[in-house]
ZADO-1210 file (C-alpha; in nm, 4 decimals, padded with zeros to 6 digits):
<atoms>
<atom x="01.9006" y="-02.7933" z="00.6345" code="UNK" pos="1"/>
<atom x="02.2489" y="-02.8029" z="00.7959" code="UNK" pos="2"/>
<atom x="02.4781" y="-02.5313" z="00.6680" code="UNK" pos="3"/>
<atom x="02.2081" y="-02.2978" z="00.5364" code="UNK" pos="4"/>
<atom x="01.9551" y="-02.3396" z="00.8180" code="UNK" pos="5"/>
<atom x="02.0188" y="-01.9782" z="00.9250" code="UNK" pos="6"/>
<atom x="01.8680" y="-01.8706" z="00.5925" code="UNK" pos="7"/>
<atom x="01.5337" y="-02.0308" z="00.6828" code="UNK" pos="8"/>
<atom x="01.2817" y="-01.7859" z="00.8264" code="UNK" pos="9"/>
<atom x="00.9645" y="-01.9035" z="00.9992" code="UNK" pos="10"/>
<atom x="00.6461" y="-01.6993" z="00.9724" code="UNK" pos="11"/>
<atom x="00.2857" y="-01.7565" z="01.0780" code="UNK" pos="12"/>
<atom x="00.0087" y="-01.6075" z="00.8658" code="UNK" pos="13"/>
<atom x="-00.3555" y="-01.5559" z="00.9553" code="UNK" pos="14"/>
<atom x="-00.4896" y="-01.5112" z="00.6030" code="UNK" pos="15"/>
<atom x="-00.8252" y="-01.3506" z="00.6749" code="UNK" pos="16"/>
<atom x="-01.1055" y="-01.2220" z="00.4533" code="UNK" pos="17"/>
<atom x="-01.0862" y="-00.8792" z="00.6180" code="UNK" pos="18"/>
<atom x="-00.7327" y="-00.8642" z="00.7631" code="UNK" pos="19"/>
<atom x="-00.4064" y="-01.0504" z="00.7166" code="UNK" pos="20"/>
<atom x="-00.1741" y="-01.0785" z="01.0173" code="UNK" pos="21"/>
<atom x="00.1842" y="-01.2048" z="00.9962" code="UNK" pos="22"/>
<atom x="00.3822" y="-01.3130" z="01.3021" code="UNK" pos="23"/>
<atom x="00.7617" y="-01.3349" z="01.2920" code="UNK" pos="24"/>
<atom x="00.9861" y="-01.3943" z="01.5969" code="UNK" pos="25"/>
<atom x="00.6758" y="-01.4045" z="01.8244" code="UNK" pos="26"/>
<atom x="00.5774" y="-01.0506" z="01.7220" code="UNK" pos="27"/>
<atom x="00.2967" y="-00.9234" z="01.5015" code="UNK" pos="28"/>
<atom x="00.4947" y="-00.7540" z="01.2250" code="UNK" pos="29"/>
<atom x="00.2169" y="-00.7065" z="00.9689" code="UNK" pos="30"/>
<atom x="-00.1487" y="-00.6332" z="01.0410" code="UNK" pos="31"/>
<atom x="-00.3083" y="-00.5038" z="00.7218" code="UNK" pos="32"/>
<atom x="-00.6490" y="-00.5191" z="00.5502" code="UNK" pos="33"/>
<atom x="-00.6660" y="-00.8005" z="00.2919" code="UNK" pos="34"/>
<atom x="-00.7037" y="-00.5793" z="-00.0128" code="UNK" pos="35"/>
<atom x="-00.4985" y="-00.4814" z="-00.3171" code="UNK" pos="36"/>
<atom x="-00.5267" y="-00.1913" z="-00.5630" code="UNK" pos="37"/>
<atom x="-00.4150" y="-00.2464" z="-00.9192" code="UNK" pos="38"/>
<atom x="-00.3973" y="-00.0636" z="-01.2493" code="UNK" pos="39"/>
<atom x="-00.6527" y="-00.2036" z="-01.4935" code="UNK" pos="40"/>
<atom x="-00.4460" y="-00.1481" z="-01.8104" code="UNK" pos="41"/>
<atom x="-00.1217" y="-00.3127" z="-01.6908" code="UNK" pos="42"/>
<atom x="-00.2533" y="-00.5283" z="-01.4002" code="UNK" pos="43"/>
<atom x="00.0335" y="-00.3806" z="-01.1955" code="UNK" pos="44"/>
<atom x="-00.0104" y="-00.3707" z="-00.8160" code="UNK" pos="45"/>
<atom x="-00.0235" y="-00.0091" z="-00.6940" code="UNK" pos="46"/>
<atom x="-00.0949" y="-00.0603" z="-00.3238" code="UNK" pos="47"/>
<atom x="-00.1583" y="-00.3322" z="-00.0670" code="UNK" pos="48"/>
<atom x="-00.3194" y="-00.3254" z="00.2777" code="UNK" pos="49"/>
<atom x="-00.3967" y="00.0066" z="00.4464" code="UNK" pos="50"/>
<atom x="-00.3006" y="00.2174" z="00.1426" code="UNK" pos="51"/>
<atom x="-00.5267" y="00.0083" z="-00.0834" code="UNK" pos="52"/>
<atom x="-00.8077" y="00.0290" z="00.1747" code="UNK" pos="53"/>
<atom x="-00.7919" y="00.4105" z="00.1610" code="UNK" pos="54"/>
<atom x="-00.8598" y="00.3854" z="-00.2137" code="UNK" pos="55"/>
<atom x="-01.1482" y="00.1380" z="-00.1742" code="UNK" pos="56"/>
<atom x="-01.4712" y="00.2838" z="-00.3117" code="UNK" pos="57"/>
<atom x="-01.2940" y="00.5985" z="-00.4358" code="UNK" pos="58"/>
<atom x="-01.1192" y="00.4792" z="-00.7515" code="UNK" pos="59"/>
<atom x="-01.1403" y="00.6041" z="-01.1104" code="UNK" pos="60"/>
<atom x="-01.1744" y="00.3734" z="-01.4109" code="UNK" pos="61"/>
<atom x="-00.8037" y="00.2875" z="-01.4429" code="UNK" pos="62"/>
<atom x="-00.7659" y="00.1684" z="-01.0821" code="UNK" pos="63"/>
<atom x="-00.9598" y="-00.1113" z="-00.9192" code="UNK" pos="64"/>
<atom x="-00.9468" y="-00.2470" z="-00.5652" code="UNK" pos="65"/>
<atom x="-00.9809" y="-00.6197" z="-00.5120" code="UNK" pos="66"/>
<atom x="-01.0354" y="-00.8204" z="-00.1970" code="UNK" pos="67"/>
<atom x="-00.8656" y="-01.1489" z="-00.2960" code="UNK" pos="68"/>
<atom x="-01.0459" y="-01.3515" z="-00.0286" code="UNK" pos="69"/>
<atom x="-01.4212" y="-01.4007" z="-00.0124" code="UNK" pos="70"/>
<atom x="-01.5953" y="-01.6117" z="00.2516" code="UNK" pos="71"/>
<atom x="-01.2586" y="-01.7154" z="00.3949" code="UNK" pos="72"/>
<atom x="-01.1252" y="-01.8626" z="00.0696" code="UNK" pos="73"/>
<atom x="-00.9165" y="-01.7316" z="-00.2181" code="UNK" pos="74"/>
<atom x="-01.1441" y="-01.5859" z="-00.4838" code="UNK" pos="75"/>
<atom x="-00.8731" y="-01.4213" z="-00.6956" code="UNK" pos="76"/>
<atom x="-00.5554" y="-01.6283" z="-00.7163" code="UNK" pos="77"/>
<atom x="-00.3358" y="-01.3667" z="-00.8875" code="UNK" pos="78"/>
<atom x="-00.4255" y="-01.0906" z="-00.6396" code="UNK" pos="79"/>
<atom x="-00.3884" y="-01.3217" z="-00.3369" code="UNK" pos="80"/>
<atom x="-00.0399" y="-01.4204" z="-00.4471" code="UNK" pos="81"/>
<atom x="00.0594" y="-01.0561" z="-00.5103" code="UNK" pos="82"/>
<atom x="-00.0834" y="-00.9517" z="-00.1715" code="UNK" pos="83"/>
<atom x="00.1032" y="-01.2272" z="00.0133" code="UNK" pos="84"/>
<atom x="00.4279" y="-01.1430" z="-00.1675" code="UNK" pos="85"/>
<atom x="00.4015" y="-00.7728" z="-00.0771" code="UNK" pos="86"/>
<atom x="00.3113" y="-00.8432" z="00.2856" code="UNK" pos="87"/>
<atom x="00.6018" y="-01.0860" z="00.3246" code="UNK" pos="88"/>
<atom x="00.8233" y="-00.8124" z="00.1801" code="UNK" pos="89"/>
<atom x="00.7033" y="-00.5847" z="00.4635" code="UNK" pos="90"/>
<atom x="00.8427" y="-00.8409" z="00.7124" code="UNK" pos="91"/>
<atom x="01.1869" y="-00.8693" z="00.5551" code="UNK" pos="92"/>
<atom x="01.2708" y="-00.5120" z="00.4611" code="UNK" pos="93"/>
<atom x="01.6491" y="-00.5703" z="00.4401" code="UNK" pos="94"/>
<atom x="01.7704" y="-00.6790" z="00.0989" code="UNK" pos="95"/>
<atom x="02.0007" y="-00.9836" z="00.1145" code="UNK" pos="96"/>
<atom x="02.2102" y="-01.1715" z="-00.1385" code="UNK" pos="97"/>
<atom x="02.0127" y="-01.4920" z="-00.0773" code="UNK" pos="98"/>
<atom x="01.6380" y="-01.4489" z="-00.0256" code="UNK" pos="99"/>
<atom x="01.5313" y="-01.6412" z="00.2887" code="UNK" pos="100"/>
<atom x="01.3750" y="-01.9850" z="00.2544" code="UNK" pos="101"/>
<atom x="01.0353" y="-01.9425" z="00.4159" code="UNK" pos="102"/>
<atom x="00.8710" y="-02.1967" z="00.6407" code="UNK" pos="103"/>
<atom x="00.5048" y="-02.0986" z="00.6883" code="UNK" pos="104"/>
<atom x="00.2030" y="-02.1954" z="00.8897" code="UNK" pos="105"/>
<atom x="-00.1159" y="-02.0544" z="00.7372" code="UNK" pos="106"/>
<atom x="-00.4546" y="-02.0476" z="00.9014" code="UNK" pos="107"/>
<atom x="-00.7578" y="-02.1616" z="00.6978" code="UNK" pos="108"/>
<atom x="-01.1328" y="-02.2068" z="00.7671" code="UNK" pos="109"/>
<atom x="-01.2266" y="-02.5576" z="00.8787" code="UNK" pos="110"/>
<atom x="-01.5085" y="-02.5904" z="00.6254" code="UNK" pos="111"/>
<atom x="-01.3098" y="-02.5391" z="00.3040" code="UNK" pos="112"/>
<atom x="-01.2607" y="-02.7975" z="00.0304" code="UNK" pos="113"/>
<atom x="-00.9364" y="-02.9660" z="-00.0764" code="UNK" pos="114"/>
<atom x="-00.9275" y="-02.7499" z="-00.3903" code="UNK" pos="115"/>
<atom x="-00.9502" y="-02.4341" z="-00.1782" code="UNK" pos="116"/>
<atom x="-00.6767" y="-02.5667" z="00.0538" code="UNK" pos="117"/>
<atom x="-00.4572" y="-02.6307" z="-00.2478" code="UNK" pos="118"/>
<atom x="-00.5165" y="-02.2703" z="-00.3677" code="UNK" pos="119"/>
<atom x="-00.3866" y="-02.1364" z="-00.0337" code="UNK" pos="120"/>
<atom x="-00.0797" y="-02.3621" z="-00.0496" code="UNK" pos="121"/>
<atom x="-00.0064" y="-02.2694" z="-00.4132" code="UNK" pos="122"/>
<atom x="-00.0397" y="-01.8971" z="-00.3390" code="UNK" pos="123"/>
<atom x="00.2064" y="-01.9296" z="-00.0493" code="UNK" pos="124"/>
<atom x="00.4537" y="-02.1236" z="-00.2651" code="UNK" pos="125"/>
<atom x="00.4279" y="-01.8670" z="-00.5433" code="UNK" pos="126"/>
<atom x="00.4974" y="-01.5982" z="-00.2817" code="UNK" pos="127"/>
<atom x="00.8232" y="-01.7704" z="-00.1836" code="UNK" pos="128"/>
<atom x="00.7406" y="-02.0435" z="00.0712" code="UNK" pos="129"/>
<atom x="00.9554" y="-02.3562" z="00.0677" code="UNK" pos="130"/>
<atom x="00.7495" y="-02.5427" z="00.3258" code="UNK" pos="131"/>
<atom x="00.3819" y="-02.4776" z="00.3984" code="UNK" pos="132"/>
<atom x="00.1671" y="-02.6220" z="00.6747" code="UNK" pos="133"/>
<atom x="-00.1981" y="-02.5404" z="00.7385" code="UNK" pos="134"/>
<atom x="-00.3963" y="-02.5107" z="01.0593" code="UNK" pos="135"/>
<atom x="-00.7729" y="-02.4773" z="01.0961" code="UNK" pos="136"/>
<atom x="-00.9034" y="-02.1473" z="01.2329" code="UNK" pos="137"/>
<atom x="-01.0981" y="-02.2827" z="01.5341" code="UNK" pos="138"/>
<atom x="-00.7917" y="-02.4822" z="01.6438" code="UNK" pos="139"/>
<atom x="-00.5676" y="-02.1743" z="01.6076" code="UNK" pos="140"/>
<atom x="-00.8231" y="-01.9631" z="01.7968" code="UNK" pos="141"/>
<atom x="-00.8358" y="-02.2172" z="02.0824" code="UNK" pos="142"/>
<atom x="-00.4555" y="-02.2239" z="02.1086" code="UNK" pos="143"/>
<atom x="-00.4442" y="-01.8426" z="02.0920" code="UNK" pos="144"/>
<atom x="-00.7027" y="-01.8080" z="02.3709" code="UNK" pos="145"/>
<atom x="-00.4784" y="-02.0213" z="02.5920" code="UNK" pos="146"/>
<atom x="-00.6806" y="-02.3443" z="02.6016" code="UNK" pos="147"/>
<atom x="-00.4786" y="-02.6655" z="02.6375" code="UNK" pos="148"/>
<atom x="-00.6188" y="-02.8335" z="02.3266" code="UNK" pos="149"/>
<atom x="-00.4301" y="-03.1600" z="02.3851" code="UNK" pos="150"/>
<atom x="-00.6229" y="-03.2361" z="02.7056" code="UNK" pos="151"/>
<atom x="-00.9126" y="-03.4868" z="02.6924" code="UNK" pos="152"/>
<atom x="-01.1584" y="-03.2045" z="02.7699" code="UNK" pos="153"/>
<atom x="-01.4144" y="-03.0638" z="02.5278" code="UNK" pos="154"/>
<atom x="-01.4038" y="-02.6925" z="02.4453" code="UNK" pos="155"/>
<atom x="-01.6355" y="-02.5060" z="02.2109" code="UNK" pos="156"/>
<atom x="-01.4939" y="-02.2204" z="02.0034" code="UNK" pos="157"/>
<atom x="-01.6883" y="-01.9723" z="01.7913" code="UNK" pos="158"/>
<atom x="-01.4618" y="-01.7735" z="01.5617" code="UNK" pos="159"/>
<atom x="-01.6493" y="-01.4952" z="01.3794" code="UNK" pos="160"/>
<atom x="-01.4221" y="-01.3483" z="01.1147" code="UNK" pos="161"/>
<atom x="-01.4824" y="-01.1366" z="00.8066" code="UNK" pos="162"/>
<atom x="-01.6032" y="-01.4107" z="00.5719" code="UNK" pos="163"/>
<atom x="-01.6852" y="-01.7166" z="00.7819" code="UNK" pos="164"/>
<atom x="-01.8162" y="-01.8077" z="01.1235" code="UNK" pos="165"/>
<atom x="-01.6435" y="-02.1213" z="01.2499" code="UNK" pos="166"/>
<atom x="-01.8032" y="-02.3204" z="01.5303" code="UNK" pos="167"/>
<atom x="-01.6006" y="-02.6171" z="01.6540" code="UNK" pos="168"/>
<atom x="-01.5727" y="-02.8558" z="01.9447" code="UNK" pos="169"/>
<atom x="-01.2096" y="-02.9385" z="02.0171" code="UNK" pos="170"/>
<atom x="-01.0613" y="-03.2198" z="02.2286" code="UNK" pos="171"/>
<atom x="-00.7348" y="-03.4184" z="02.2304" code="UNK" pos="172"/>
<atom x="-00.5669" y="-03.1859" z="01.9802" code="UNK" pos="173"/>
<atom x="-00.8297" y="-03.2322" z="01.7095" code="UNK" pos="174"/>
<atom x="-01.1643" y="-03.0982" z="01.5910" code="UNK" pos="175"/>
<atom x="-01.4381" y="-03.3411" z="01.6999" code="UNK" pos="176"/>
<atom x="-01.7150" y="-03.1653" z="01.5099" code="UNK" pos="177"/>
<atom x="-01.7403" y="-02.8362" z="01.3335" code="UNK" pos="178"/>
<atom x="-01.9906" y="-02.6153" z="01.1607" code="UNK" pos="179"/>
<atom x="-01.8649" y="-02.3502" z="00.9206" code="UNK" pos="180"/>
<atom x="-02.1173" y="-02.0977" z="00.7913" code="UNK" pos="181"/>
<atom x="-02.0483" y="-01.8164" z="00.5498" code="UNK" pos="182"/>
<atom x="-02.2162" y="-01.5493" z="00.7593" code="UNK" pos="183"/>
<atom x="-01.9795" y="-01.3105" z="00.9343" code="UNK" pos="184"/>
<atom x="-01.8449" y="-00.9535" z="00.9348" code="UNK" pos="185"/>
<atom x="-01.8982" y="-00.8916" z="00.5615" code="UNK" pos="186"/>
<atom x="-02.2638" y="-00.9936" z="00.5934" code="UNK" pos="187"/>
<atom x="-02.3062" y="-00.7597" z="00.8912" code="UNK" pos="188"/>
<atom x="-02.1760" y="-00.4764" z="00.6696" code="UNK" pos="189"/>
<atom x="-02.4190" y="-00.5707" z="00.3896" code="UNK" pos="190"/>
<atom x="-02.7080" y="-00.5778" z="00.6407" code="UNK" pos="191"/>
<atom x="-02.6158" y="-00.2275" z="00.7597" code="UNK" pos="192"/>
<atom x="-02.5923" y="-00.0945" z="00.4007" code="UNK" pos="193"/>
<atom x="-02.9349" y="-00.2432" z="00.3177" code="UNK" pos="194"/>
<atom x="-03.0913" y="-00.1077" z="00.6384" code="UNK" pos="195"/>
<atom x="-02.9635" y="00.2466" z="00.5642" code="UNK" pos="196"/>
<atom x="-03.1102" y="00.2287" z="00.2138" code="UNK" pos="197"/>
<atom x="-03.4506" y="00.1023" z="00.3234" code="UNK" pos="198"/>
<atom x="-03.5008" y="00.2964" z="00.6476" code="UNK" pos="199"/>
<atom x="-03.3158" y="00.6209" z="00.5833" code="UNK" pos="200"/>
<atom x="-03.3059" y="00.6458" z="00.2015" code="UNK" pos="201"/>
<atom x="-02.9299" y="00.6934" z="00.2161" code="UNK" pos="202"/>
<atom x="-02.6658" y="00.5138" z="00.0118" code="UNK" pos="203"/>
<atom x="-02.3447" y="00.4274" z="00.1971" code="UNK" pos="204"/>
<atom x="-02.0328" y="00.2341" z="00.1002" code="UNK" pos="205"/>
<atom x="-01.8654" y="-00.0727" z="00.2498" code="UNK" pos="206"/>
<atom x="-01.6110" y="00.1310" z="00.4486" code="UNK" pos="207"/>
<atom x="-01.8843" y="00.3471" z="00.6068" code="UNK" pos="208"/>
<atom x="-02.0844" y="00.0349" z="00.6991" code="UNK" pos="209"/>
<atom x="-01.7713" y="-00.1043" z="00.8683" code="UNK" pos="210"/>
<atom x="-01.7316" y="00.2214" z="01.0660" code="UNK" pos="211"/>
<atom x="-02.0963" y="00.2081" z="01.1791" code="UNK" pos="212"/>
<atom x="-02.0501" y="-00.1556" z="01.2894" code="UNK" pos="213"/>
<atom x="-01.7424" y="-00.0611" z="01.4968" code="UNK" pos="214"/>
<atom x="-01.8878" y="00.2568" z="01.6486" code="UNK" pos="215"/>
<atom x="-02.2483" y="00.1535" z="01.7243" code="UNK" pos="216"/>
<atom x="-02.2705" y="-00.2167" z="01.6332" code="UNK" pos="217"/>
<atom x="-02.4735" y="-00.4248" z="01.8785" code="UNK" pos="218"/>
<atom x="-02.6319" y="-00.7700" z="01.8875" code="UNK" pos="219"/>
<atom x="-02.9233" y="-00.6794" z="02.1144" code="UNK" pos="220"/>
<atom x="-03.1270" y="-00.3735" z="02.2089" code="UNK" pos="221"/>
<atom x="-03.0571" y="-00.3925" z="02.5853" code="UNK" pos="222"/>
<atom x="-02.6856" y="-00.3600" z="02.6544" code="UNK" pos="223"/>
<atom x="-02.4742" y="-00.2130" z="02.9308" code="UNK" pos="224"/>
<atom x="-02.2774" y="00.1056" z="02.8518" code="UNK" pos="225"/>
<atom x="-02.4543" y="00.1876" z="02.5234" code="UNK" pos="226"/>
<atom x="-02.2446" y="00.3854" z="02.2714" code="UNK" pos="227"/>
<atom x="-02.3312" y="00.7412" z="02.1638" code="UNK" pos="228"/>
<atom x="-02.5244" y="00.7975" z="01.8416" code="UNK" pos="229"/>
<atom x="-02.3056" y="00.8015" z="01.5325" code="UNK" pos="230"/>
<atom x="-02.3224" y="01.0549" z="01.2473" code="UNK" pos="231"/>
<atom x="-02.3355" y="00.8838" z="00.9078" code="UNK" pos="232"/>
<atom x="-02.2609" y="01.0590" z="00.5789" code="UNK" pos="233"/>
<atom x="-02.3864" y="00.9248" z="00.2487" code="UNK" pos="234"/>
<atom x="-02.5854" y="01.0045" z="-00.0641" code="UNK" pos="235"/>
<atom x="-02.9568" y="01.0804" z="-00.0394" code="UNK" pos="236"/>
<atom x="-03.1323" y="00.8353" z="-00.2726" code="UNK" pos="237"/>
<atom x="-03.4117" y="01.0814" z="-00.3580" code="UNK" pos="238"/>
<atom x="-03.2162" y="01.4002" z="-00.4267" code="UNK" pos="239"/>
<atom x="-02.8686" y="01.2572" z="-00.4940" code="UNK" pos="240"/>
<atom x="-02.7207" y="01.5176" z="-00.2557" code="UNK" pos="241"/>
<atom x="-02.4773" y="01.4135" z="00.0221" code="UNK" pos="242"/>
<atom x="-02.6390" y="01.4258" z="00.3671" code="UNK" pos="243"/>
<atom x="-02.5835" y="01.3347" z="00.7305" code="UNK" pos="244"/>
<atom x="-02.8054" y="01.1291" z="00.9576" code="UNK" pos="245"/>
<atom x="-02.7615" y="00.9995" z="01.3118" code="UNK" pos="246"/>
<atom x="-02.7945" y="00.6273" z="01.3895" code="UNK" pos="247"/>
<atom x="-02.8068" y="00.4547" z="01.7267" code="UNK" pos="248"/>
<atom x="-02.7088" y="00.1065" z="01.8411" code="UNK" pos="249"/>
<atom x="-03.0741" y="-00.0116" z="01.8699" code="UNK" pos="250"/>
<atom x="-03.1239" y="00.0408" z="01.4944" code="UNK" pos="251"/>
<atom x="-02.8056" y="-00.1504" z="01.4133" code="UNK" pos="252"/>
<atom x="-02.9057" y="-00.4339" z="01.6503" code="UNK" pos="253"/>
<atom x="-03.2322" y="-00.4541" z="01.4551" code="UNK" pos="254"/>
<atom x="-03.0458" y="-00.4505" z="01.1205" code="UNK" pos="255"/>
<atom x="-02.8109" y="-00.7346" z="01.2261" code="UNK" pos="256"/>
<atom x="-03.0767" y="-00.9484" z="01.3931" code="UNK" pos="257"/>
<atom x="-03.1358" y="-01.1859" z="01.0998" code="UNK" pos="258"/>
<atom x="-02.7669" y="-01.2702" z="01.0477" code="UNK" pos="259"/>
<atom x="-02.7017" y="-01.3171" z="01.4200" code="UNK" pos="260"/>
<atom x="-03.0042" y="-01.5510" z="01.4417" code="UNK" pos="261"/>
<atom x="-02.8413" y="-01.7697" z="01.1725" code="UNK" pos="262"/>
<atom x="-02.5215" y="-01.7852" z="01.3794" code="UNK" pos="263"/>
<atom x="-02.7263" y="-01.8821" z="01.6877" code="UNK" pos="264"/>
<atom x="-02.8961" y="-02.1622" z="01.4903" code="UNK" pos="265"/>
<atom x="-02.5559" y="-02.2918" z="01.3737" code="UNK" pos="266"/>
<atom x="-02.4299" y="-02.2906" z="01.7355" code="UNK" pos="267"/>
<atom x="-02.7334" y="-02.4947" z="01.8458" code="UNK" pos="268"/>
<atom x="-02.6772" y="-02.7392" z="01.5551" code="UNK" pos="269"/>
<atom x="-02.3131" y="-02.7831" z="01.6573" code="UNK" pos="270"/>
<atom x="-02.4186" y="-02.8492" z="02.0175" code="UNK" pos="271"/>
<atom x="-02.6693" y="-03.1111" z="01.8974" code="UNK" pos="272"/>
<atom x="-02.3935" y="-03.2972" z="01.7104" code="UNK" pos="273"/>
<atom x="-02.1557" y="-03.3008" z="02.0091" code="UNK" pos="274"/>
<atom x="-02.0903" y="-03.6385" z="02.1798" code="UNK" pos="275"/>
<atom x="-02.2512" y="-03.6502" z="02.5273" code="UNK" pos="276"/>
<atom x="-01.9226" y="-03.6713" z="02.7242" code="UNK" pos="277"/>
<atom x="-01.7975" y="-03.3565" z="02.5514" code="UNK" pos="278"/>
<atom x="-02.1333" y="-03.1855" z="02.6075" code="UNK" pos="279"/>
<atom x="-02.0788" y="-03.2400" z="02.9806" code="UNK" pos="280"/>
<atom x="-01.7376" y="-03.0685" z="02.9513" code="UNK" pos="281"/>
<atom x="-01.8845" y="-02.7745" z="02.7558" code="UNK" pos="282"/>
<atom x="-02.1470" y="-02.7283" z="03.0269" code="UNK" pos="283"/>
<atom x="-01.8601" y="-02.6702" z="03.2707" code="UNK" pos="284"/>
<atom x="-01.6182" y="-02.4756" z="03.0483" code="UNK" pos="285"/>
<atom x="-01.8713" y="-02.2732" z="02.8467" code="UNK" pos="286"/>
<atom x="-01.8273" y="-02.1293" z="02.4979" code="UNK" pos="287"/>
<atom x="-01.5309" y="-01.9173" z="02.3827" code="UNK" pos="288"/>
<atom x="-01.5725" y="-01.6339" z="02.1319" code="UNK" pos="289"/>
<atom x="-01.2896" y="-01.5128" z="01.9066" code="UNK" pos="290"/>
<atom x="-01.2534" y="-01.3093" z="01.5875" code="UNK" pos="291"/>
<atom x="-01.3545" y="-00.9515" z="01.5112" code="UNK" pos="292"/>
<atom x="-01.7265" y="-01.0377" z="01.5133" code="UNK" pos="293"/>
<atom x="-01.7097" y="-01.1219" z="01.8847" code="UNK" pos="294"/>
<atom x="-01.6486" y="-00.7506" z="01.9560" code="UNK" pos="295"/>
<atom x="-02.0130" y="-00.6816" z="01.8664" code="UNK" pos="296"/>
<atom x="-02.1697" y="-00.5371" z="02.1813" code="UNK" pos="297"/>
<atom x="-02.3956" y="-00.7826" z="02.3641" code="UNK" pos="298"/>
<atom x="-02.3200" y="-01.0798" z="02.1368" code="UNK" pos="299"/>
<atom x="-02.1774" y="-01.2891" z="02.4219" code="UNK" pos="300"/>
<atom x="-02.4873" y="-01.2168" z="02.6315" code="UNK" pos="301"/>
<atom x="-02.7223" y="-01.3023" z="02.3437" code="UNK" pos="302"/>
<atom x="-02.5533" y="-01.6386" z="02.2743" code="UNK" pos="303"/>
<atom x="-02.5496" y="-01.7094" z="02.6497" code="UNK" pos="304"/>
<atom x="-02.9258" y="-01.6456" z="02.6733" code="UNK" pos="305"/>
<atom x="-02.9891" y="-01.8730" z="02.3739" code="UNK" pos="306"/>
<atom x="-02.7691" y="-02.1647" z="02.4872" code="UNK" pos="307"/>
<atom x="-02.7995" y="-02.1185" z="02.8689" code="UNK" pos="308"/>
<atom x="-02.4201" y="-02.1610" z="02.8824" code="UNK" pos="309"/>
<atom x="-02.1475" y="-01.9213" z="03.0018" code="UNK" pos="310"/>
<atom x="-01.9848" y="-01.7358" z="02.7095" code="UNK" pos="311"/>
<atom x="-01.6310" y="-01.5948" z="02.7352" code="UNK" pos="312"/>
<atom x="-01.4863" y="-01.3422" z="02.4888" code="UNK" pos="313"/>
<atom x="-01.1154" y="-01.3954" z="02.4171" code="UNK" pos="314"/>
<atom x="-00.8624" y="-01.1361" z="02.5203" code="UNK" pos="315"/>
<atom x="-00.7799" y="-00.9302" z="02.2062" code="UNK" pos="316"/>
<atom x="-01.0159" y="-01.1466" z="01.9943" code="UNK" pos="317"/>
<atom x="-00.8984" y="-00.9909" z="01.6657" code="UNK" pos="318"/>
<atom x="-00.5560" y="-01.1474" z="01.7079" code="UNK" pos="319"/>
<atom x="-00.6465" y="-01.4712" z="01.8886" code="UNK" pos="320"/>
<atom x="-00.6249" y="-01.6769" z="01.5682" code="UNK" pos="321"/>
<atom x="-00.2924" y="-01.5170" z="01.4704" code="UNK" pos="322"/>
<atom x="-00.1490" y="-01.5822" z="01.8191" code="UNK" pos="323"/>
<atom x="-00.2518" y="-01.9475" z="01.7954" code="UNK" pos="324"/>
<atom x="-00.0979" y="-01.9767" z="01.4474" code="UNK" pos="325"/>
<atom x="00.2260" y="-01.8348" z="01.5914" code="UNK" pos="326"/>
<atom x="00.2276" y="-02.0984" z="01.8688" code="UNK" pos="327"/>
<atom x="00.1534" y="-02.3716" z="01.6106" code="UNK" pos="328"/>
<atom x="00.4605" y="-02.2539" z="01.4170" code="UNK" pos="329"/>
<atom x="00.6776" y="-02.3453" z="01.7179" code="UNK" pos="330"/>
<atom x="00.5069" y="-02.6862" z="01.7473" code="UNK" pos="331"/>
<atom x="00.5244" y="-02.7463" z="01.3750" code="UNK" pos="332"/>
<atom x="00.4248" y="-03.1153" z="01.3747" code="UNK" pos="333"/>
<atom x="00.1850" y="-03.1175" z="01.6660" code="UNK" pos="334"/>
<atom x="-00.1017" y="-02.8921" z="01.5520" code="UNK" pos="335"/>
<atom x="-00.0565" y="-02.8401" z="01.1777" code="UNK" pos="336"/>
<atom x="-00.1239" y="-03.0613" z="00.8787" code="UNK" pos="337"/>
<atom x="00.0380" y="-03.1003" z="00.5423" code="UNK" pos="338"/>
<atom x="-00.1227" y="-03.1075" z="00.1994" code="UNK" pos="339"/>
<atom x="00.0276" y="-03.3629" z="-00.0330" code="UNK" pos="340"/>
</atoms>
């Protein structure tokens, strides 16, 4: 390093299926949807993040929108690299004679294969990283929530993102056991789309399903402070004419029931696999929820009823993983791991 160490910039990236968050100098500098829009004929990138999201589902034949990550892993290498490059450019807006050497910590799901890990590392290197370390999502979430992960105490984390639901028991700075299932926010959206088709004969897009989930999404029919009914606009499947219908949170709770049951089963499986001493700790500390999926109304109560354990939702759960990745960046060798 020596003489040119001032040229090295350190960034932490939470590379999510739905959103990508970049932290630089302890601040969230980029928080954008993980999506790119490109021109079909030239394969040139037209927009990234929020601008690309506005085009999603509204493009003509020469433009297509791509979500480079599916189920928490890179599905389209070229688009992922282009997206990372553009988002890093948003961080360093000033043009300099020497581009900065980037030192990165990137967050990945705990259940991915070595090949998928390598794809993340290669994408980061293609986007300009000189040194790349990885950290598993549940570990980053635990650090971001404020848990002292190095203590000899067991803590259970459930991180429900866009593509994966990560359930892990953490102690002594490592993951003791983990269960990663590919049921999360994207599946909730699909459930809502299917429910609207079957029950209301109305076709809606992915963005509308996401809006419904945010406005009236619920995990159970009996919740405190229920939200108001939400007006949904879509295409009538019988007449083909656009129409409006009202949906309430009870309907959405019914639509999401099957997916949430799968998450509950995975939580119970993870608890079964936990060593008895750590189970005793979890009985005292409870379960921590992070990720966008934990914002679903009544989800903490539903998991608590199923497991008979206290369930705590992280403060600002959407950014808990990113915060933890930012802390791991400062403790570069303590929490992260290297891929050879």
